[in-house]
C-alpha positions, 0 to 999 in steps of 0.5 A: 789672686788664687784665694780671690778667684776661689771666693768669687767662684764660691759665691757664684757656684755655691752660695744659696740663701735657702741652704748654704750661705756664705757669711764671711771671708777673712784672709784665706778663710770662708765661713758658711752657714749650712742647714744641717740636712745639707752639710754632707752635700755642700762640704764636698762641693765647697772644697771642690770649687775652692780648690779648683785653681787649675781653671784660673790662669793656668796656675800649677799650684796645689791648693789644699782646702780643709773644713772645720765645724762650729756651732751647737752640732759641731763634733 
């Protein structure tokens, strides 16, 4: 339920066809395609929205979010 509600929030609050597009959801992972010039803007937003579990059903559960970079420009 925590992951499901987080993914719904991500689609509603973050997904943008022009700058940051949610491509794939697998288990507890979400893959985004983000234009290079917007990466610094969207990564903190994605982490904030996906880890915000306290808004849902008063769950008192920590939900850590990490990021990985793929593609030709990945470090």
